[in-house]
C-alpha positions as CSV (number, residue, x, y, z in Angstrom):
1,X,-66.5,18.6,-40.2
2,X,-67.3,16.9,-43.6
3,X,-68.2,14.7,-44.3
4,X,-67.7,13.7,-48.0
5,X,-63.7,14.4,-47.7
6,X,-62.1,11.2,-46.8
7,X,-63.3,7.7,-47.6
8,X,-65.5,6.1,-46.3
9,X,-64.3,3.4,-43.0
10,X,-65.2,0.7,-41.2
11,X,-65.1,2.8,-38.1
12,X,-66.2,6.6,-37.7
13,X,-64.5,8.4,-39.7
14,X,-63.6,12.3,-38.8
15,X,-65.3,14.3,-41.0
16,X,-63.0,16.0,-43.5
17,X,-61.7,19.6,-43.7
18,X,-63.0,22.0,-45.9
19,X,-61.3,24.7,-44.8
20,X,-61.8,28.7,-46.2
21,X,-62.3,31.7,-44.3
22,X,-64.3,34.7,-45.6
23,X,-63.0,37.9,-45.6
24,X,-60.0,39.6,-44.4
25,X,-62.4,39.8,-41.5
26,X,-62.0,36.8,-39.4
27,X,-64.2,35.9,-36.9
28,X,-63.1,33.3,-33.9
29,X,-66.1,32.0,-31.9
30,X,-68.2,29.4,-32.2
31,X,-68.2,26.6,-34.5
32,X,-68.0,26.8,-37.7
33,X,-69.9,28.8,-38.9
34,X,-71.2,30.3,-36.1
35,X,-68.2,32.0,-35.0
36,X,-67.5,36.2,-35.5
37,X,-65.2,37.1,-38.4
38,X,-61.5,38.1,-36.9
39,X,-60.9,41.7,-38.1
40,X,-58.7,43.2,-38.8
41,X,-56.4,45.9,-37.2
42,X,-56.9,48.7,-40.0
43,X,-60.7,47.4,-41.2
44,X,-63.9,49.4,-41.0
45,X,-65.5,49.3,-37.0
46,X,-66.8,46.7,-35.7
47,X,-70.7,46.6,-35.5
48,X,-72.2,45.9,-32.2
49,X,-73.3,42.5,-31.9
50,X,-76.9,41.4,-32.3
51,X,-77.5,38.1,-30.5
52,X,-79.5,36.8,-33.2
53,X,-79.7,32.8,-31.9
54,X,-83.0,34.0,-30.3
55,X,-84.7,34.5,-33.9
56,X,-83.5,31.6,-35.1
57,X,-84.8,30.0,-32.4
58,X,-87.8,31.4,-32.4
59,X,-88.7,30.7,-36.0
60,X,-87.9,26.8,-35.0
61,X,-89.7,26.6,-32.3
62,X,-93.2,29.0,-33.9
63,X,-92.5,31.9,-31.3
64,X,-90.6,35.4,-31.3
65,X,-87.2,36.1,-30.4
66,X,-88.3,37.4,-26.8
67,X,-90.5,33.9,-26.1
68,X,-86.9,32.2,-27.7
69,X,-85.2,33.8,-24.8
70,X,-86.8,33.7,-22.1
71,X,-87.3,29.2,-22.9
72,X,-83.1,30.2,-22.9
73,X,-83.2,31.7,-20.0
74,X,-85.1,29.2,-17.7
75,X,-82.9,26.7,-18.7
76,X,-79.7,28.7,-18.1
77,X,-81.5,30.0,-14.8
78,X,-82.3,26.1,-13.3
79,X,-78.2,25.5,-15.0
80,X,-77.4,28.1,-12.5
81,X,-79.1,26.9,-9.7
82,X,-77.4,23.1,-10.4
83,X,-73.9,25.3,-9.9
84,X,-75.6,26.6,-6.2
85,X,-76.3,22.7,-5.2
86,X,-73.1,21.4,-6.7
87,X,-71.3,24.0,-4.5
88,X,-73.7,23.8,-1.2
89,X,-73.4,19.4,-1.4
90,X,-69.5,19.9,-2.1
91,X,-68.9,22.3,0.9
92,X,-71.1,20.1,3.3
93,X,-69.0,16.8,2.2
94,X,-65.4,18.0,2.7
95,X,-66.9,18.8,6.1
96,X,-68.6,15.6,6.2
97,X,-65.6,13.7,4.7
98,X,-68.4,12.4,2.5
99,X,-69.7,11.8,-0.8
100,X,-72.0,14.8,-1.9
101,X,-74.7,12.6,-3.3
102,X,-74.9,14.5,-6.5
103,X,-74.0,12.2,-9.9
104,X,-74.8,13.9,-13.3
105,X,-78.1,16.1,-14.2
106,X,-79.7,16.0,-17.3
107,X,-82.9,18.4,-19.1
108,X,-85.8,15.4,-19.7
109,X,-88.6,16.4,-22.3
110,X,-91.0,18.6,-20.5
111,X,-87.5,21.0,-19.8
112,X,-86.8,19.8,-16.0
113,X,-83.9,19.3,-14.9
114,X,-83.6,16.2,-13.4
115,X,-80.6,15.5,-11.2
116,X,-79.4,11.7,-9.8
117,X,-78.8,11.5,-6.5
118,X,-77.4,9.1,-3.9
119,X,-78.5,10.7,-1.0
120,X,-81.2,12.4,0.8
121,X,-79.7,15.4,1.9
122,X,-78.6,15.7,-2.2
123,X,-82.4,15.0,-3.3
124,X,-83.6,17.8,-0.3
125,X,-81.0,20.1,-2.0
126,X,-82.0,19.7,-5.1
127,X,-85.6,19.9,-4.4
128,X,-85.5,23.8,-3.1
129,X,-83.8,24.8,-5.5
130,X,-86.5,24.0,-8.2
131,X,-85.0,21.0,-9.8
132,X,-86.3,16.9,-10.0
133,X,-84.0,14.5,-7.8
134,X,-84.1,11.3,-9.3
135,X,-83.0,8.0,-7.3
136,X,-80.5,5.7,-10.5
137,X,-78.9,2.5,-9.7
138,X,-75.8,3.9,-11.4
139,X,-75.9,7.5,-11.8
140,X,-72.6,9.1,-13.8
141,X,-69.6,8.1,-11.9
142,X,-70.3,4.1,-11.9
143,X,-71.0,4.8,-15.6
144,X,-67.6,6.5,-16.3
145,X,-65.9,3.6,-14.4
146,X,-68.2,1.2,-16.8
147,X,-66.9,2.7,-20.0
148,X,-63.1,1.9,-18.7
149,X,-64.2,-1.1,-18.3
150,X,-66.1,-1.3,-21.5
151,X,-63.2,0.3,-23.2
152,X,-60.2,-2.1,-22.1
153,X,-62.4,-5.1,-23.5
154,X,-62.7,-3.5,-26.5
155,X,-58.8,-2.7,-26.7
156,X,-58.4,-6.6,-26.2
157,X,-61.0,-7.8,-28.7
158,X,-59.1,-7.0,-31.4
159,X,-62.3,-5.6,-33.4
160,X,-62.7,-3.1,-35.4
161,X,-66.4,-2.4,-35.5
162,X,-67.4,0.3,-32.4
163,X,-68.0,3.4,-33.9
164,X,-69.4,5.2,-30.3
165,X,-68.9,4.6,-26.4
166,X,-70.4,6.9,-24.1
167,X,-72.8,7.1,-20.8
168,X,-76.3,7.7,-21.4
169,X,-77.3,9.7,-18.6
170,X,-81.2,9.9,-19.3
171,X,-81.2,6.0,-19.3
172,X,-78.6,5.4,-16.6
173,X,-76.7,3.1,-19.1
174,X,-74.0,3.0,-21.1
175,X,-74.6,2.9,-24.8
176,X,-72.3,1.4,-27.1
177,X,-72.6,1.7,-31.4
178,X,-70.8,-0.9,-33.5
179,X,-70.9,0.0,-37.3
180,X,-73.2,-1.5,-39.7
181,X,-72.5,-4.5,-41.4
182,X,-71.6,-8.3,-41.0
183,X,-69.9,-8.7,-37.9
184,X,-66.2,-10.2,-36.8
185,X,-65.1,-12.9,-34.8
186,X,-63.7,-10.8,-33.0
187,X,-67.0,-8.4,-32.9
188,X,-69.3,-11.4,-32.2
189,X,-67.5,-12.4,-28.6
190,X,-66.6,-8.4,-27.5
191,X,-70.7,-8.2,-27.5
192,X,-71.3,-11.0,-25.5
193,X,-68.3,-9.8,-23.5
194,X,-70.1,-6.6,-23.3
195,X,-73.7,-7.4,-23.1
196,X,-72.7,-9.7,-19.8
197,X,-72.3,-6.4,-18.2
198,X,-74.5,-5.2,-16.2
199,X,-75.5,-1.5,-17.8
200,X,-74.7,-1.9,-21.0
201,X,-77.5,-1.3,-24.1
202,X,-75.2,-2.7,-27.0
203,X,-76.7,-1.8,-30.8
204,X,-75.4,-1.3,-34.4
205,X,-75.6,2.0,-36.6
206,X,-77.1,2.6,-39.8
207,X,-73.7,4.7,-41.2
208,X,-70.2,5.3,-40.8
209,X,-69.1,8.3,-39.8
210,X,-66.7,11.1,-40.6
211,X,-65.1,14.8,-39.8
212,X,-65.9,18.1,-41.0
213,X,-63.7,21.1,-41.2
214,X,-63.5,24.7,-42.3
215,X,-61.9,26.7,-40.0
216,X,-64.3,30.1,-39.4
217,X,-65.9,31.8,-36.4
218,X,-69.2,30.8,-38.2
219,X,-67.8,31.5,-41.7
220,X,-65.0,29.4,-43.9
221,X,-61.1,29.2,-42.6
222,X,-59.2,28.2,-46.0
223,X,-56.4,26.0,-44.9
224,X,-53.2,25.9,-46.8
225,X,-52.8,23.5,-48.2
226,X,-55.4,22.3,-49.1
227,X,-59.1,22.3,-47.1
228,X,-61.1,24.1,-45.0
229,X,-63.0,24.1,-41.9
230,X,-65.1,26.3,-40.3
231,X,-63.8,29.3,-37.3
232,X,-64.1,28.5,-33.8
233,X,-64.1,31.0,-30.5
234,X,-61.2,33.2,-30.3
235,X,-59.5,33.9,-26.9
236,X,-56.1,34.7,-25.1
237,X,-52.9,32.9,-23.7
238,X,-50.7,34.8,-21.0
239,X,-52.8,37.9,-20.9
240,X,-52.4,39.8,-24.6
241,X,-51.8,36.0,-27.3
242,X,-54.7,36.1,-29.8
243,X,-55.0,32.8,-30.4
244,X,-58.9,30.6,-31.6
245,X,-59.6,27.2,-30.4
246,X,-60.3,25.0,-33.0
247,X,-61.2,21.1,-33.4
248,X,-57.3,19.3,-33.7
249,X,-58.0,18.1,-37.1
250,X,-58.0,21.3,-38.7
251,X,-55.2,22.2,-37.3
252,X,-53.2,18.9,-37.6
253,X,-49.8,19.3,-39.3
254,X,-50.1,23.5,-38.4
255,X,-51.5,24.4,-41.3
256,X,-51.6,28.2,-42.1
257,X,-54.7,29.5,-42.3
258,X,-56.6,32.1,-44.2
259,X,-60.0,33.6,-45.7
260,X,-61.8,33.2,-48.6
261,X,-60.1,36.3,-50.3
262,X,-56.7,34.8,-49.4
263,X,-55.8,37.3,-47.0
264,X,-53.4,35.6,-44.2
265,X,-55.1,35.0,-40.7
266,X,-53.2,33.3,-39.2
267,X,-51.5,30.1,-38.8
268,X,-52.0,26.7,-36.9
269,X,-49.4,25.9,-33.6
270,X,-51.0,23.1,-32.0
271,X,-53.4,20.1,-32.4
272,X,-53.7,16.4,-30.1
273,X,-55.0,15.1,-33.4
274,X,-53.2,12.9,-34.6
275,X,-54.3,10.6,-37.9
276,X,-54.0,6.6,-37.1
277,X,-53.3,7.0,-32.8
278,X,-55.4,7.8,-29.7
279,X,-56.5,11.6,-30.1
280,X,-58.2,14.7,-28.8
281,X,-60.3,16.8,-31.6
282,X,-59.0,19.7,-30.2
283,X,-55.8,22.5,-31.6
284,X,-54.8,26.4,-31.3
285,X,-54.0,28.8,-33.9
286,X,-52.3,31.8,-33.4
287,X,-54.0,34.5,-34.8
288,X,-51.7,37.3,-36.5
289,X,-50.8,40.5,-35.1
290,X,-52.3,42.8,-37.3
291,X,-56.3,40.9,-36.9
292,X,-57.8,40.5,-33.9
293,X,-60.3,37.8,-32.8
294,X,-63.9,38.8,-31.8
295,X,-66.4,37.9,-28.5
296,X,-69.0,37.0,-31.0
297,X,-70.1,34.3,-33.6
298,X,-71.8,34.7,-37.4
299,X,-74.9,33.9,-37.2
300,X,-75.0,33.2,-41.1
301,X,-77.9,35.6,-40.9
302,X,-76.7,39.1,-40.9
303,X,-76.6,38.6,-36.8
304,X,-74.1,37.9,-34.6
305,X,-74.3,36.1,-31.5
306,X,-72.2,37.6,-28.7
307,X,-70.2,35.0,-26.5
308,X,-70.4,35.5,-22.9
309,X,-68.7,33.0,-21.0
310,X,-68.2,29.1,-21.6
311,X,-69.9,25.9,-20.0
312,X,-70.7,22.3,-20.2
313,X,-74.6,22.9,-19.9
314,X,-76.6,19.7,-19.1
315,X,-77.7,16.8,-21.3
316,X,-80.5,17.9,-22.6
317,X,-79.9,21.6,-22.9
318,X,-81.2,23.2,-26.3
319,X,-77.8,24.0,-28.6
320,X,-76.6,25.8,-31.6
321,X,-73.9,25.8,-33.9
322,X,-72.5,27.9,-36.8
323,X,-71.0,26.9,-39.6
324,X,-69.7,27.5,-43.3
325,X,-71.6,24.5,-44.6
326,X,-74.7,24.6,-43.1
327,X,-74.9,28.1,-41.6
328,X,-76.9,27.7,-37.8
329,X,-78.7,24.6,-37.0
330,X,-79.9,23.8,-34.2
331,X,-81.0,20.8,-31.6
332,X,-80.1,19.4,-28.2
333,X,-77.1,18.0,-26.1
334,X,-77.3,14.1,-25.3
335,X,-74.0,12.6,-23.9
336,X,-70.5,13.8,-23.0
337,X,-67.4,11.6,-22.6
338,X,-67.6,10.2,-25.9
339,X,-64.7,7.7,-28.1
340,X,-65.8,7.7,-31.0
341,X,-63.3,5.7,-34.2
342,X,-63.0,7.7,-37.7
343,X,-61.9,6.2,-40.2
344,X,-59.8,7.9,-42.9
345,X,-57.4,7.1,-46.0
346,X,-56.2,3.8,-46.1
347,X,-57.8,2.1,-43.8
348,X,-56.3,4.3,-40.6
349,X,-58.8,4.9,-37.7
350,X,-58.3,7.3,-35.0
351,X,-60.0,6.8,-31.8
352,X,-61.2,9.9,-30.7
353,X,-61.9,10.5,-26.9
354,X,-63.4,13.2,-24.7
355,X,-66.4,13.8,-27.3
356,X,-70.3,15.2,-26.6
357,X,-73.0,14.0,-28.9
358,X,-76.0,16.4,-30.1
359,X,-79.0,16.4,-32.1
360,X,-77.5,19.0,-34.1
361,X,-77.3,18.3,-37.9
362,X,-73.5,19.2,-39.1
363,X,-72.0,18.6,-42.7
364,X,-68.7,18.4,-45.0
365,X,-67.2,21.6,-43.7
366,X,-68.6,22.8,-40.0
367,X,-65.9,21.2,-38.8
368,X,-64.0,23.9,-36.0
369,X,-67.9,25.7,-36.1
370,X,-68.7,26.8,-32.6
371,X,-71.3,25.3,-30.7
372,X,-73.1,27.8,-28.3
373,X,-76.2,27.3,-25.9
374,X,-78.0,30.7,-25.8
375,X,-74.6,33.2,-25.1
376,X,-73.0,30.0,-23.6
377,X,-70.0,28.8,-25.8
378,X,-70.5,24.8,-25.8
379,X,-67.7,23.5,-28.4
380,X,-65.9,23.3,-32.2
381,X,-67.6,20.9,-34.5
382,X,-65.7,17.0,-34.6
383,X,-67.3,14.8,-37.2
384,X,-70.7,12.8,-37.4
385,X,-72.3,10.3,-39.7
386,X,-71.4,10.2,-43.4
387,X,-74.9,9.0,-45.0
388,X,-75.5,11.7,-47.8
389,X,-77.8,13.2,-45.3
390,X,-79.0,17.1,-46.3
391,X,-79.1,19.6,-42.9
392,X,-80.0,22.8,-45.5
393,X,-78.7,26.2,-44.7
394,X,-79.1,27.9,-42.0
395,X,-82.6,25.8,-40.4
396,X,-81.8,26.3,-37.4
397,X,-83.6,23.6,-35.2
398,X,-85.8,22.5,-38.5
399,X,-82.7,20.8,-39.4
400,X,-83.2,17.3,-37.8
401,X,-82.9,13.3,-37.3
402,X,-79.2,13.5,-37.7
403,X,-76.4,14.3,-35.2
404,X,-73.4,15.6,-34.7
405,X,-70.3,15.1,-32.0
406,X,-68.4,18.3,-31.4
407,X,-64.9,19.2,-28.6
408,X,-66.4,20.7,-25.8
409,X,-64.6,24.3,-25.7
410,X,-64.2,23.8,-21.7
411,X,-61.8,20.8,-22.3
412,X,-60.2,22.5,-24.8
413,X,-59.5,26.1,-23.1
414,X,-58.6,24.4,-19.8
415,X,-55.7,22.4,-21.9
416,X,-54.3,25.7,-24.0
417,X,-54.8,27.8,-21.2
418,X,-57.4,30.1,-23.6
419,X,-59.6,32.7,-22.0
420,X,-62.0,33.5,-24.4
421,X,-63.1,36.4,-25.7
422,X,-66.4,37.4,-24.5
423,X,-68.6,40.3,-26.6
């Protein structure tokens, strides 16, 4: 992402690409600054990865690295319990030909994993596995249907002032955020329609959005010609083809990718991002045969973090990202399945769907960088607010007060048929 690249549009702007790669070895992994470098076949042996994520989180939380790991392990244990409940209820529902009754989950401020339930069986299963059941009016499925209905109204309205639309599980509402500034007549009429829908909350944002880009697994990813992003996650296709998953806007147009020294790492081969058209911000870089994608990310502090798997962690989960511009910053996941409008040069607007939102701070050049929860891959940086905020560098959870969007890695890997490389 790069907040400072394109001119601010009327809607959210994707963060501009600042593509730069560090060294001949390029790490493909978590976000812009979190991926480990990809290494050429003839280079020196790669040091064994150390899970530096816990040191950074411990510093942010004011606890030791071992205590930070205990907290992350507790989150992952509850997430595993949720998966167990989901499997149990899915099996029972198939047998009974009934709804499983489980409808979304999130971590609350007390670090409890709260699950939305619609049946007594779902509530009992959640309690038996240490989760906190909650009855809701809507739930994730109903909010998804409501989002489809609201998006149709937006598409027909002629308004160009909607920045973001997506479900907010903790409040059980559909949140719609408008761009700041005076509302047009079309927007005024649209807001009246949206507010008439039960469960919809409409508010006005305080800043525009922008995309960022830098292509290196936690390091710089230099794109030819002229831009840069951060590297994301490395993996394989068809059993042996080495590739890297990235933000789609970083590899739009299939650019050549090189490191900071000008050594070629690979080339963009696929992107679902099309400036000015409905898009998904996922893409793929093919790693040259003489380079190797590694299963860890660069924490930008002399340490690395292994990639041991991938998931869509529950809302409220702790998450960190590595990026070339801001290094290692942390926060929590707040929403999934968002649609945002990024503005670009010449007044173009790119509606980008399928994004997640977090409280992680990012800046221009972080695009493509890896997001990770503990050692479990989560996604690649897409964009964020263009308001001149300063995340600092390697501030962990102390880089607060902002937010960012990322492309979930699970969806990108599934679409492109990629198996992530593990450390």
